Phi, psi and omega in degrees: 000192183252030180081007179276148178282331180233127179234158178106188184271099181230122178255149178305131179093353177297140174274133182234134171258118178278128179244125182237147175279324184215133172243124178258275176266344181097353184301311181294318180297317181288333173294322177294319177301315180300315180296318179297317179295320178296332178277359176104359181282154172258116181239116180238350186220148174225131177249124180236141179284333185205148174220136176287310185227077181300334179297335177271325185280319187303314179298325178295317178296319180298317178297330178272004182059046177232126175279131179255124177248129182244137173279328180200157173225170187299317182296318177297317179301317179295318180298313180293317178301320179291314182299321181275001179065030173281330180226155180265174181300318180298322179291323177297313180298316179299317179294319179295322176296319177300315180298325177296324179294328176299318178295318180299314181294325177296315179296318179298317178297322178296318179294319180295329181287345178283341182283000000 
């Protein structure tokens, strides 16, 4: 592109559905929503194929007045993988521990930003 945040044929008042492959904390998606809104679009919904921690992202989307629809999240993926015997209990536990570290690092980054 030409360095623009929004490209294509967009008229003021157009309704836009933001489609994301992955939502982690929601920051990038909500930055896109902000850019679209500044360009005059009406954005009320975001569809994402996957989210690591929807419990962290959903409140942010709600504050921005955007409904977040997920096709799958990490916990569901782990449950289905275990039920179908694609992964074992130890792998589920390891993945859940990893997901907890994502939350820990997010909290640590928030504390560091206060300095």
